[in-house]
C-alpha positions in Angstrom: -7.2 6.0 -18.7 -5.6 3.4 -16.4 -5.7 3.2 -12.5 -2.2 3.6 -11.1 -2.9 1.0 -8.3 -4.9 -1.9 -9.9 -4.4 -1.1 -13.6 -8.1 -1.1 -14.5 -9.1 0.8 -17.6 -11.7 3.4 -16.8 -12.9 6.8 -18.2 -13.1 8.4 -14.8 -10.2 8.5 -12.4 -9.7 10.3 -9.0 -6.6 12.3 -8.1 -5.9 10.8 -4.7 -3.3 11.2 -2.0 -2.2 7.8 -0.7 0.5 7.9 2.0 1.9 11.2 0.7 1.9 10.2 -2.9 -0.5 11.7 -5.5 -2.0 8.9 -7.7 -4.7 8.6 -10.3 -7.0 5.9 -9.1 -10.3 4.3 -10.0 -13.3 4.6 -7.7 -12.6 1.4 -5.8 -8.9 2.1 -5.2 -9.5 5.8 -4.3 -11.0 4.7 -0.9 -7.4 3.9 0.3 -6.5 7.6 0.4 -7.8 11.1 0.4 -9.5 12.1 -2.9 -8.3 15.5 -4.1 -10.3 15.8 -7.4 -12.1 13.9 -10.1 -10.4 13.4 -13.5 -12.7 12.6 -16.4 -11.5 12.9 -20.0 -13.3 15.1 -22.4 -13.0 14.9 -26.2 -10.4 17.8 -26.1 -8.3 15.9 -23.5 -8.4 12.7 -25.5 -6.9 14.6 -28.5 -4.2 16.1 -26.3 -3.2 12.7 -25.0 -2.2 11.8 -28.5 0.5 14.5 -28.5 4.1 13.1 -28.6 5.5 12.4 -25.2 9.1 13.0 -24.1 10.8 10.4 -21.9 12.7 11.8 -19.0 14.9 9.4 -17.0 14.9 10.1 -13.3 17.1 8.6 -10.6 15.4 8.5 -7.2 17.9 8.1 -4.3 16.3 6.9 -1.1 18.1 6.5 2.2 16.6 4.0 4.7 17.5 2.6 8.1 17.5 -1.1 8.6 18.2 -3.4 11.6 21.2 -5.7 11.1 20.2 -9.3 10.4 21.9 -10.9 13.5 20.5 -8.3 16.0 19.5 -10.9 18.6 23.0 -12.4 18.9 24.6 -9.0 19.1 22.3 -7.8 21.9 22.8 -11.0 23.9 26.6 -10.9 23.7 26.8 -7.3 24.6 24.4 -7.8 27.6 26.3 -10.8 28.8 29.6 -9.0 28.4 28.3 -6.3 30.8 27.2 -9.1 33.2 23.5 -8.0 33.2 20.4 -10.1 33.2 17.6 -9.4 30.8 15.6 -7.9 33.7 18.4 -5.4 34.4 18.8 -4.4 30.7 15.0 -3.9 30.5 15.0 -1.6 33.5 17.9 0.5 32.1 16.0 0.9 28.9 12.5 1.4 30.4 11.2 -1.5 28.4 9.6 -4.9 29.3 11.8 -7.9 30.0 9.6 -9.9 27.6 10.6 -7.6 24.8 14.3 -8.1 25.5 13.8 -11.9 25.6 11.9 -11.8 22.2 14.6 -9.6 20.6 17.5 -11.9 21.8 15.7 -15.0 20.6 15.1 -13.4 17.2 11.3 -13.8 17.6 10.7 -10.0 17.3 12.7 -7.5 15.4 13.2 -4.2 17.4 11.7 -1.0 16.1 14.3 1.6 15.1 13.5 3.5 18.3 14.1 0.5 20.5 17.2 -0.4 18.5 18.6 3.1 19.2 18.0 2.6 22.9 19.8 -0.7 22.8 22.7 1.0 21.0 23.0 3.7 23.6 22.7 1.4 26.6 24.9 -1.4 25.4 27.3 0.5 23.1 26.6 -1.6 20.0 25.6 -1.0 16.4 22.2 -2.3 15.3 20.9 0.3 12.8 22.5 0.6 9.4 21.7 3.3 6.7 21.2 1.9 3.3 21.0 4.0 0.1 18.7 2.6 -2.6 18.7 4.0 -6.1 15.6 3.6 -8.4 15.6 4.5 -12.0 12.3 5.8 -13.2 11.3 7.0 -16.6 8.8 9.8 -16.6 6.8 10.6 -19.7 6.1 14.2 -20.2 4.0 15.8 -22.9 5.8 18.3 -25.1 4.2 21.6 -24.5 3.6 23.9 -27.4 1.3 26.4 -25.7 2.0 28.3 -22.5 -0.2 27.8 -19.6 -0.9 30.0 -16.6 1.4 27.8 -14.5 4.3 28.3 -17.0 3.9 32.1 -16.8 4.0 32.0 -13.0 7.2 29.9 -13.1 8.8 32.4 -15.5 8.0 35.4 -13.3 9.4 33.6 -10.2 12.8 33.2 -11.8 
């Protein structure tokens, strides 16, 4: 069996939750998450692994929010258009003046929360939604025998 994180071959893996994702990890990598259970292969399981696998294509669609690349210039122009100094903008947003200075000089990218505040106060657009599509192929074993889990699913329908 192979560790999902480092790729190391090992006979014992640990089913581990890392940042909300369930992974099969070796002992060293399992320390980066919460171990749920131990997975060790028996002779019976090794024979089952040789069963033919079915490839299922999956498309994962993920929507994320990003800050526009020229955020500093946009904030500075909008602030100057209103005739405010950095100090006044900072007071209206309940943030530090140094943060406004860093944002306008592109030394620090604002968090989504701060960008939303800037959008409200200045009437500008800094946050964009981007849709990312990932194609993943999941291999699934062909099942010949019913398991208890299969029966529970059948009854639920």
